[in-house]
N, C-alpha and C positions, 0 to 999 in steps of 0.2 A: 478385784480385776477381772475384766473379761477376757476372752482369748485374745482379741486384737490388742489390747493393752499389754498383755503378757508378752505376745511376740514382738510387739513394737512396729514402728513405721521404718520405711526403707533408709538405708545408710548408703553413702558412696561405695562401702566396701563389700556391699551384699552380694556382688557377683562371684566372689570368693566362695568355694566350697570348704567349709571349716566347721564340722558338726562338733568337735570337741569345744571350740571357742564359743559356738552358738549355745551350747549346753551350759557353760559357765556363766553365760549372761542371763539365763533364765531363773526366776525365782522358784521357790519351793513348790509352788502350785503347779508347776510344770515337771514335776518329778517323772511321770509316765513318759513324756516326750524326751526328757533328758536320757532316759533309760534307752530309747530308741537309738538317739543320736550317739551315744556312747558304745553302741553294740559293736562287734567285731565285723559283722557284715557291712555296716554302714561305713566303718573306717577302712574297710578294703576297698569299697567303691570310692571314698575320697581318693585314696592312694592311686588308684587306677585313673581316675580323672585328672589328677595332677601330673601323672607321668605322661598321659596321651596330650594333654593341653600343653605342657612344656616342649615335648617334641614338635607339636604342631606349630607353636610360635617359632621355635627355632628353624624350622624347615621353611616357614613362610618368609622370615627375615632372609634367609639364605637364597631362596628362589628369587625374591624380589630385587634383592641387591645384585645378584649375577644377571638378571634379565635387564635391569637398568643400565648396568655397566655395558652389556652388549649393545643396547641401543644407543647409549652415549657414544661407545667406541665407533659404531657404525656411521653415526651421524657426524662425529669429528672427522673420520677419515675421508668421507665425502666433501666436507668443507675444505679441509686441508688440500685434497687432490684438485679441487676447483681453484684454490689459491695458487697452487703450483702452476696451473694452466695460466692463470691470470698473469702472474709474474713473468712467465715465458713469453707471453704474447705482446707485453707492452713494457715500456719504461717508466710508466707512472703517469698520472694525471696532475695530481697536486704538487707531487715534488718528483724529482728524477732519482730513481734507485737503480740506473743502469750499472753503476760502479760496483754495487753490491748484489747484483742480480745472482751470480753463481753461489755466492754464500747463502742468500736466502733460500734459494732453491735447495741447497745441501741441507740446511737446518730443517726446512719444510720436509724434505724427503725423509730425514730421521724420524720427525714426529709421524710422518704418515706411516712408516714402517711399525713404529711402536703401536699405533691405533689399529692397524690391520692385525697385529699380532694379539693385541688385546681382544679385538672382536672375534677373531678364530678361536682364541682360547675359551671364551665364554659360551661360544656357539658350540664347541666340542663338548663342553662339560653339560650343557643344558640338554644336548642331544642324547647323550649317553648316561647320564645320572638318572636316578629316581627321584630326585628332591622334590619335584612336582607332585609325584604320586605319593610320596612320604607325607608331605603337607595335606593332601586331600585325605588321605587314609586316617592320619592322625587326628585331624580335626573332626572327621565323621565319627571315629571311635569316642572321641572326648565328648561329643554332644550326645552320643548314645548312652554313655556311662551317665552323664549328668541326668538323663531322662530315668535311667533305672534306679539312680540315688533317690530321687524324689518320689518315685513310685514306691520303693521300699519303705520310705519314712512315712507315707501316707496309707500304708496297707491298714486294713482293718478286717473285722469279722463281726459276727452276732455279739460276740463278748465284749467288744470295744465300747469302753464308757463314752458318754457324750463330751465330757470335758476333754478327753484325749482327741476324739474326732475334730472338736472345735480347734484345738491347738494345731493339729496337723494340716487343717484347712489353712489357717492363718499362717503357718510355717510355709506353706507351698505357695501362698499369695504373696508373701514378701520376698522369699528367696529364690522363685522360679518365676511366676507369673510376672510379677513387677520388674524384675531384672531383664527378662526377655523383651518385654515391652519397651524399656529405655533402651536396649541394645538396638532393636530393629528400628525404632524411632531415630535415634541418634545416628547409626550408621547409615540408615537410608537417605537421611539429610545430608550427611557427609558425601556420599556417593553421588548424589544429586548435584551438590556444589561443584564437585570435581568435573562431573561430566559437562556442566555449564561453562566451566573455565577452560577445559580442553576445547570444546566446541567454539568458543569465542577466540581463543588463540589460533585455532586451525583456520577459522574463517578469515581472521586478519591476515594471517600469513598467505593464505590463498588469494585474497584481494591484492595484498602487495605484488605477489608473483605475476598476477594477471595485468596489473599496471605496468610493471616493469617490461613484461613481454610486449606491450602494446606501444610503449614510448618510442623505441626506434622506428617502428613502421609510421607512426603519426608525424615524427619529425624528419622522415626521409633521410636518416643518417646513413652513411655509407658502412657497410658490414666490417670493413677493416679498421674503422676508426676506434681509438682507445675508449671512447665513451660506450660504444657497443660493448666493447670487451668487458667493461667494469659492469655494465648492465648485466651481461650475460653471468657474471661472477656472482652478482647480487641474486639474481634469479635461482642459480644453483643452490646457492646457501638457503634462500627462502624455501625452495622445494625440500631440502634436506631437513630443514626445522619442521616444516609441515608433517612430514612423514614420521618424524621423531614424536610430535605430538600425538598423531593417530596411533602409533604404537605404544605409547604410554597409556593412553586412554584404553585401548584393548587389553593391556596388561591387567589393568584394575578392573575391567568390565564395569564401569561406572554406571552407564546408562541401564544396563541390564540388572545390576544389583539394586539400583535406586527403585526400579520398578517392583522387584522381587521383594525386597524388604519391606516396602510400603504395603504390599498385599498381606504379608505376614503380621505385620503391625495391627492392620484393622481387623484381621481374623482374631488376634489375641485381644484386642480392645473389646471387640464384641462379646467375647467370653467374660471379660471383667464385669460386664453388665449383668451377668447372671450371678454375681458373688452374694448378693443379699438373699436371692432365692435359695442358693446352696447353703448358706448359714441357716436359714429358716429350717431346711430340711435336716441339717445336721443337729440342730438344736432339739428336734423332735426324735433323735435317735436313729435317723436314717443315714448310715454310713455309706451305703450304696450310692448315695447321691453324690457324695464326694469322690468315690471311686470313678463314677461316671464322669464327673468334671475333670478329673485328673486325666482320665483317659482320652477324652476329646481334646484336652489341651495338648497332651503330648502327640497326638495324632498330627496336629498342626505342625509341631516341631519335628516330628519324624519326617513328615513330607519334606520339609525344608532341609532336613539333614541328608537327604537322598541327593540333594542337588550337589553335594560334595562329590558323590561319585559321578555324577553327570559331568562335573567340570573335568573331573580326570580324564573322562572319555574324550573330551574335546580339548585335550592339552595343546597349547599353541605351538605350531610348526615354525621352528626357527630356521631361516635361511641365511646362508653366508652373505651378508651385505656387502662385504669387502669385495666379493666377485662381481658386484653389479656395475 
């Protein structure tokens, strides 16, 4: 068996850092690599990655959940507020609700207070907590540990045998390079689709708002008519939904991340084109070629990891939409 056959091809779970499990899967021919994978230093790095990765995922979920609730609460409060004004201004077009007007306004008023309270609550939390910074820091820490983990596994010197160097290269190829390629390709495509979806929705809502605004003028309808009141209500709702779409898109940074991830993907893809050359060098006992390859690949990923700190510096500023 050659080194590629011993390490094997990529599996769906290869993104998991699990050196003990990887060692169990290796045949006897890979005892030297097994020893590295089972070493205390590698186990320590796995533990550190798991801890930072878990914290990053938890912080991300919390931050996004709270941010979306703030956006939904603010949008809902604007729509309900517009509905209250509509009910106060007319007795209805399709049916007469004048008998229930006071009750409707009271119910809507309670809903409005709940939404305003919800918005204020999450605005306060997001402004005063460090959940965003926690997400950025833990993700950056996790990815830096990942790089350190693979750097330690692929280390070698003049005494490193050719067989071990070959296994180290193929391990790095399968569990680091290929995993990162799949991640940046898949996530980049996901961000691109999300960005296109948000742009389509925002464009459609903007068009609807423009049409509604133009209708009263084109029909020369009196500004006191129920029709104009209804159109004004629909226009306010459309504007609120347009703002919501824009805020959700900004929260995910879909357009920016799509371009960024695509750039990283192509840099890594270019490096995969060197694998045959690196294999040839390693087969001749040149472990420095592997070290250089790992170093250059890690530099691409380290540069991307710095983006987490950059994002931390441009933390979104949350304004209390309930006061608008």
